[in-house]
C-alpha positions in Angstrom: -32.4 26.2 -0.7 -35.8 27.6 -0.8 -38.7 25.7 0.9 -42.3 26.7 1.6 -42.4 24.5 4.6 -39.6 22.3 6.4 -41.5 19.5 8.2 -41.6 15.9 8.1 -43.6 14.7 5.1 -44.3 18.2 3.7 -43.8 19.6 0.5 -41.0 22.0 -0.4 -39.6 23.3 -3.3 -35.5 22.4 -4.0 -33.2 23.7 -6.4 -32.7 20.8 -9.0 -29.0 20.9 -9.0 -28.5 20.5 -5.3 -29.9 17.0 -5.8 -27.8 13.9 -5.9 -28.7 10.6 -7.6 -27.0 7.8 -5.1 -26.9 4.5 -7.3 -26.6 2.3 -4.5 -29.9 3.2 -3.0 -31.5 3.2 -6.6 -33.4 -0.1 -6.4 -33.5 -0.6 -10.5 -30.9 -2.0 -12.6 -30.9 1.3 -14.4 -32.7 4.3 -15.3 -35.3 4.2 -18.4 -34.2 6.7 -21.1 -37.7 6.2 -22.4 -39.9 7.1 -19.4 -37.5 10.2 -19.4 -38.6 11.3 -22.4 -42.1 10.7 -22.0 -41.8 13.0 -18.8 -40.2 15.8 -20.8 -43.1 15.9 -23.3 -45.5 15.8 -20.7 -43.7 18.7 -18.9 -43.9 20.6 -22.1 -47.9 20.5 -22.2 -47.8 21.8 -18.7 -48.4 18.5 -16.5 -48.0 18.7 -13.1 -45.9 15.7 -11.4 -46.3 14.8 -7.7 -43.4 15.5 -5.6 -40.3 13.6 -5.4 -38.8 11.8 -2.1 -35.5 13.3 -0.7 -33.2 12.8 2.2 -30.5 14.6 3.5 -27.6 12.8 4.8 -24.1 13.3 6.7 -20.8 11.7 6.0 -21.4 11.0 2.4 -18.5 10.0 0.0 -19.2 10.9 -3.7 -18.3 8.5 -7.0 -15.1 10.2 -7.0 -14.1 9.5 -3.4 -14.7 13.1 -2.5 -16.0 13.2 1.5 -19.0 15.6 1.9 -20.2 17.0 5.0 -23.8 16.9 3.7 -25.9 15.9 0.7 -29.2 15.6 -0.5 -30.2 12.2 -2.1 -33.2 11.4 -4.1 -35.2 8.3 -2.5 -38.0 8.4 -5.2 -38.3 10.3 -8.5 -35.1 9.9 -10.6 -37.1 10.1 -13.9 -38.7 13.1 -13.2 -35.6 14.8 -11.7 -33.8 14.0 -14.7 -36.7 15.4 -17.1 -36.9 18.7 -15.3 -32.9 18.9 -15.5 -33.3 18.3 -19.6 -35.9 21.1 -19.4 -33.7 23.5 -17.5 -36.5 23.8 -14.6 -34.6 25.2 -11.5 -36.8 23.7 -8.7 -38.7 20.6 -8.0 -41.3 19.9 -5.2 -40.3 17.4 -2.9 -41.0 15.7 0.4 -38.5 14.6 3.1 -38.3 11.3 4.3 -37.1 12.5 7.8 -36.7 16.0 8.7 -33.4 15.9 9.8 -30.0 14.8 8.1 -29.1 10.8 9.2 -26.0 9.2 8.9 -25.3 7.8 5.1 -23.2 4.7 6.1 -25.4 3.9 9.1 -28.6 3.8 7.1 -27.6 2.9 3.8 -29.8 -0.4 3.8 -32.9 1.3 5.4 -32.4 4.0 2.4 -32.5 1.3 -0.2 -35.7 -0.3 1.3 -37.1 3.2 1.7 -36.6 4.0 -2.1 -37.5 0.5 -3.0 -40.9 0.8 -1.1 -41.8 3.9 -3.5 -41.1 2.2 -6.3 -43.1 -0.6 -6.1 -46.6 1.2 -6.1 -46.0 4.3 -9.0 -44.2 5.3 -12.0 -41.7 2.2 -13.6 -42.6 -0.2 -10.8 -39.8 -2.4 -9.6 -39.8 -5.9 -11.8 -39.5 -8.9 -9.8 -35.7 -9.1 -10.6 -35.2 -5.6 -9.4 -36.5 -6.7 -5.9 -35.0 -9.8 -6.0 -31.6 -8.0 -6.2 -32.3 -5.6 -3.6 -33.2 -8.4 -1.1 -29.9 -10.2 -2.3 -27.9 -7.2 -1.9 -29.3 -6.3 1.6 -28.9 -10.0 2.6 -25.2 -10.0 1.5 -24.4 -7.0 3.7 -26.4 -8.2 6.8 -24.7 -11.3 8.3 -26.4 -10.7 11.6 -30.0 -10.9 9.9 -31.2 -7.7 11.2 -33.5 -7.3 8.4 -35.9 -10.5 8.7 -37.4 -11.9 5.6 -41.0 -10.2 6.9 -39.4 -7.1 6.9 -37.8 -7.2 3.5 -41.2 -8.9 2.0 -43.0 -5.6 3.4 -40.9 -3.1 1.8 -40.7 -4.8 -1.4 -44.3 -5.6 -1.6 -44.0 -9.4 -2.1 -44.8 -12.3 0.4 -42.6 -13.5 2.8 -42.1 -16.9 1.0 -40.9 -15.1 -2.0 -38.1 -13.5 0.0 -37.3 -16.8 1.6 -36.9 -18.3 -2.2 -34.7 -15.2 -3.0 -32.1 -15.4 -0.1 -32.0 -18.7 1.2 -28.9 -20.0 0.1 -27.1 -16.5 1.4 -28.8 -17.1 4.8 -27.4 -20.6 4.8 -23.9 -19.6 3.7 -23.9 -16.8 6.9 -25.4 -19.3 9.2 -22.7 -21.9 8.2 -19.8 -19.3 8.6 -21.1 -18.2 12.1 -21.2 -21.6 13.1 -17.7 -22.4 11.9 -16.4 -19.3 13.3 -18.0 -20.3 16.6 -16.8 -24.0 16.5 -13.3 -23.0 15.6 -13.0 -20.5 18.6 -14.6 -22.5 21.4 -12.1 -25.4 20.3 -9.1 -22.9 20.4 -10.3 -21.9 24.1 -12.5 -18.8 23.8 -15.0 -18.2 26.1 -18.6 -17.8 25.0 -18.8 -14.3 26.1 -15.7 -13.3 23.8 -17.2 -15.7 20.9 -20.5 -13.5 21.4 -18.8 -10.3 20.8 -17.3 -11.5 17.9 -20.4 -12.8 16.1 -22.7 -10.8 17.5 -24.9 -13.3 18.9 -26.1 -13.8 22.7 -24.1 -16.2 24.6 -27.0 -18.6 24.9 -27.1 -18.9 21.2 -23.2 -19.5 21.2 -23.7 -22.3 23.7 -26.5 -24.1 21.9 -24.0 -24.2 18.7 -21.2 -25.6 20.7 -23.3 -28.3 22.0 -25.0 -29.4 18.9 -21.9 -29.8 16.4 -22.9 -32.5 14.3 -20.8 -34.3 11.7 -22.4 -37.6 12.0 -22.4 -38.4 8.2 -18.6 -37.5 7.7 -17.5 -41.3 7.8 -20.2 -42.1 5.2 -18.8 -39.3 3.1 -15.4 -40.4 3.6 -16.8 -44.4 2.9 -18.3 -43.0 -0.3 -14.8 -42.0 -1.6 -15.3 -38.2 -0.8 -11.7 -36.2 0.0 -11.6 -33.8 2.7 -12.0 -30.9 0.3 -15.5 -32.2 -0.5 -16.1 -32.7 3.1 -15.4 -29.0 4.0 -17.4 -27.8 1.5 -20.3 -30.1 2.2 -20.5 -28.7 5.8 -19.5 -25.0 4.6 -16.3 -25.1 6.8 -12.8 -24.4 6.3 -10.6 -27.3 5.6 -8.4 -27.2 9.0 -11.6 -27.1 10.9 -12.9 -30.4 8.9 -9.7 -32.1 9.7 -9.9 -31.1 13.4 -13.4 -32.9 13.6 -12.5 -35.7 11.4 -9.4 -36.5 13.9 -11.3 -35.7 17.1 -10.4 -37.8 20.1 -7.4 -39.5 18.3 -4.0 -39.6 19.9 -1.3 -37.2 18.7 0.6 -40.2 17.1 -2.5 -41.3 15.3 -3.1 -38.0 14.0 0.5 -37.8 12.8 -0.4 -41.0 10.8 -3.8 -39.9 9.3 -2.1 -36.4 8.0 0.6 -38.4 6.0 3.1 -36.8 8.5 6.2 -38.9 9.5 6.9 -38.4 13.0 10.9 -37.5 13.8 12.3 -38.5 16.9 15.4 -36.7 16.4 16.7 -33.2 16.7 16.7 -32.5 12.6 13.3 -31.8 11.4 13.7 -31.4 7.7 10.6 -30.5 6.0 11.1 -29.1 2.5 7.6 -28.0 1.6 4.6 -26.4 3.6 1.4 -28.4 3.8 -1.0 -26.6 1.9 -4.0 -27.5 3.9 -3.0 -25.6 6.7 -2.1 -21.7 7.1 -2.8 -19.1 4.4 -0.1 -18.0 1.6 2.0 -15.8 3.7 5.5 -14.2 3.7 7.8 -16.5 5.6 5.2 -19.4 5.9 6.4 -22.2 7.8 5.5 -26.0 7.5 2.5 -27.1 9.7 4.6 -30.2 10.3 7.1 -28.3 12.2 4.4 -26.7 14.7 2.9 -30.2 15.0 6.2 -31.6 16.2 6.9 -28.6 18.6 3.3 -29.6 20.1 4.1 -33.4 20.2 7.3 -32.8 22.2 6.7 -29.9 24.1 2.9 -29.8 25.1 -0.2 -32.0 25.7 -3.8 -31.5 24.9 -5.8 -28.8 26.6 -2.3 -26.4 27.0 -2.6 -23.0 26.1 0.0 -21.9 22.9 0.8 -18.4 22.3 1.6 -17.2 18.9 2.6 -13.4 19.3 3.0 -13.0 15.6 0.3 -15.3 13.8 1.0 -14.1 10.0 -1.1 -16.9 8.2 -2.9 -18.7 11.0 -0.7 -21.9 10.8 -0.3 -22.1 14.5 -3.6 -21.9 15.1 -4.3 -24.3 12.4 -2.5 -27.0 13.9 -3.5 -26.2 17.5 -6.8 -26.9 16.2 -5.9 -30.2 15.0 -4.0 -31.3 18.1 -6.6 -30.0 20.3 -4.4 -27.1 22.0 -5.7 -24.0 23.0 -4.4 -20.8 21.0 -4.5 -17.3 21.2 -3.0 -15.6 18.2 -2.0 -12.0 17.4 -0.9 -10.0 14.4 -0.5 -6.5 13.1 -3.2 -7.8 10.0 -6.3 -9.4 10.6 -9.0 -10.5 8.4 -12.3 -12.3 8.3 -11.2 -15.6 7.4 -9.0 -15.7 10.3 -11.3 -14.8 13.4 -8.9 -16.2 16.0 -6.1 -13.8 15.1 -6.6 -10.5 17.4 -4.8 -7.5 16.3 -1.7 -6.4 18.7 1.3 -4.5 17.9 4.0 -5.2 19.9 5.2 -1.5 20.9 9.0 -1.7 22.0 8.3 1.8 23.4 5.2 0.7 25.7 5.1 -2.9 26.5 1.5 -4.5 26.6 0.4 -8.0 27.5 -2.7 -9.0 25.8 -3.1 -12.7 26.5 -5.7 -13.7 29.1 -4.0 -16.6 30.7 -0.4 -17.3 31.3 0.5 -19.8 28.3 2.2 -23.4 28.7 4.0 -22.6 25.1 5.0 -19.3 23.3 5.7 -20.4 19.7 7.6 -17.4 18.4 8.3 -17.4 14.4 9.2 -13.3 14.0 10.6 -12.0 10.6 14.1 -13.2 10.0 15.7 -9.8 10.6 15.4 -7.9 7.0 14.9 -11.1 5.1 11.2 -10.5 3.0 11.4 -7.2 4.6 9.4 -5.5 1.3 6.3 -8.3 2.0 6.1 -7.5 5.8 5.9 -3.8 5.2 3.0 -4.3 2.8 1.3 -6.2 5.6 2.1 -3.5 8.4 1.6 0.1 8.8 3.2 3.5 9.2 1.9 3.4 12.9 3.0 -0.1 13.6 5.6 -0.9 11.4 7.3 -4.6 11.2 10.5 -5.2 12.9 11.8 -6.5 9.8 12.4 -2.7 8.8 14.2 -2.1 12.2 18.1 -1.3 12.3 20.5 -4.2 13.7 20.4 -2.4 17.3 16.5 -1.9 17.1 15.8 -5.2 16.1 18.0 -6.8 19.0 16.3 -4.2 21.5 12.9 -5.7 20.5 13.7 -9.3 21.1 15.4 -8.3 24.5 12.2 -6.3 25.3 9.7 -9.2 24.4 11.8 -12.0 25.9 11.5 -10.0 29.2 7.8 -9.4 29.2 7.0 -12.8 28.2 9.5 -14.3 30.9 7.3 -11.9 33.4 4.2 -13.0 32.1 4.9 -16.8 31.9 4.4 -19.9 34.4 7.2 -21.8 35.8 6.6 -24.4 33.4 6.1 -22.5 30.2 8.4 -23.2 27.1 9.5 -20.8 24.5 9.9 -22.2 21.0 11.7 -19.5 18.9 12.2 -20.0 15.2 14.6 -18.2 13.4 18.0 -18.2 11.0 21.1 -16.5 10.6 21.0 -13.6 8.6 24.3 -12.6 7.1 25.7 -10.5 4.5 26.6 -13.2 1.9 24.4 -12.4 -1.0 27.5 -10.9 -3.1 29.9 -11.2 -0.3 32.8 -13.9 -0.2 32.4 -15.9 2.8 36.0 -14.6 4.0 35.0 -10.8 3.6 31.8 -11.0 5.4 31.5 -8.5 8.3 29.9 -9.6 11.6 28.3 -6.2 12.0 26.2 -6.9 9.0 24.7 -10.1 10.5 22.7 -11.5 13.1 22.7 -15.2 14.0 21.3 -17.4 15.9 24.1 -17.0 18.6 22.8 -13.6 19.2 19.2 -14.7 20.1 20.5 -17.6 22.3 22.4 -14.5 24.0 19.4 -12.5 24.3 17.5 -15.6 25.8 20.0 -15.8 28.4 20.2 -12.2 29.3 16.4 -12.0 29.9 15.8 -15.2 32.1 15.3 -17.9 29.6 17.5 -21.3 29.5 17.8 -23.0 26.1 17.2 -26.8 26.8 17.0 -27.9 23.1 18.2 -26.5 19.4 16.3 -28.5 16.7 17.6 -28.0 13.2 15.1 -27.5 10.8 16.8 -26.5 7.3 15.1 -24.6 4.6 15.1 -26.2 1.2 18.3 -25.6 -1.0 15.9 -26.0 -3.9 15.3 -22.5 -3.7 18.4 -21.7 -5.1 18.4 -22.0 -8.6 21.3 -23.7 -10.8 22.8 -20.2 -12.1 22.5 -18.8 -8.4 24.7 -21.7 -7.0 27.3 -21.6 -10.0 27.7 -17.7 -9.3 27.9 -18.3 -5.7 30.6 -21.1 -6.5 32.5 -18.7 -8.4 32.8 -16.1 -6.0 33.2 -18.4 -3.0 29.9 -17.4 -1.7 28.5 -19.4 1.5 24.9 -19.3 1.7 22.2 -20.0 4.3 19.7 -22.7 4.4 19.9 -23.3 8.0 17.2 -22.7 10.2 16.9 -23.2 13.9 14.3 -23.9 16.7 15.5 -23.2 20.3 13.3 -24.5 23.1 13.8 -22.7 26.2 12.5 -22.5 29.9 12.4 -19.9 32.4 15.6 -20.1 34.3 
């Protein structure tokens, strides 16, 4: 690069070929070929143009996904730059915004607004639609509202009320989303300090939102014939939280009745379908009714439940419904599940992330190699799913986890362990199955006993046989194959 001066806001000559047009920070919907042609004609008769505005940035990724250490992007003067390129002019007068390179990712919004500011006062001025698009793009990527309406108005050259009109719906959704997160985490037993870290707000704001949870017109909406899906949308909250607020204060038995779940008082819990209202679509998803029964018989309101492999979040949803606290962990985290924290249960270096000793551990791990591919896609190479383990590694994992859980639990803690037999039956006649290819509920029972847990209940929770097609059943009959639809919930206490 050759330059006459290299200080902030001083004009310099910059090689045209070394400049980059970044479409993200370009405030217009598109460039104008008509304007470029007019500038080319002006250059042909010797017209002089004011310098363009540029900025050097670090940690930049181009349109092809290539990472570049440093690049110079154009903030203002795209049409002049295109005209110079078309005329074959090698250098263009430019002024730097900052006299030092800045981090691109950390300053994207500021760069966009600076570019917009320049384009409100000269050249092809930004249209109202361009300004509105910029304001909405920024608001959508600014859930913490760091850019106020007044700041956006100043940069875009409009009054604050105009910006309010443009982005009010976005801010309303963001506020509702934050409030939903605050209420959900608070009811699951999170401290206000921890919630503040997650949502990026002061603790005082968290406290105020928790105290001001108002759903006074929910019963009015129900009386008007609106269903719970409508009510959840009305309050901009997730459906499980809406149900939890509706059923707040009712007894566990009343909640079973309101949800339409029959309450089993025997040791066989047969639920053929998952209740789609609770938990996400996830590999190995289990019925919310099964968890609700476990909470009913083995916990009381206010107890803390640990979900070490949370998956689709059905355990935390049911804890929310039945007013139990919950700490949930998984290899996969996502925005719609703020209560699920990342944790890898590393068998080489066991760590315990739970802040309090739980009253119940609801442990629903992968059933050996069943759904191995689906779980592998959710995990990663550095923290693989246990469904990818060999049989020996799989057993060692449970022995290690049960031992760790025993050390970190109270005398009254219960372990609810859900699993099923895994046998090599898919193409093998029952009489020819090899035990070393299988892991059964007896193996889990042995590992629990070995690590200090005493099994006190065995509850059968069978899988639906309808998952097997008629053709599969006929083939199994012809080859004398004995399939598996059994699933067992072991309840254990510290011995």
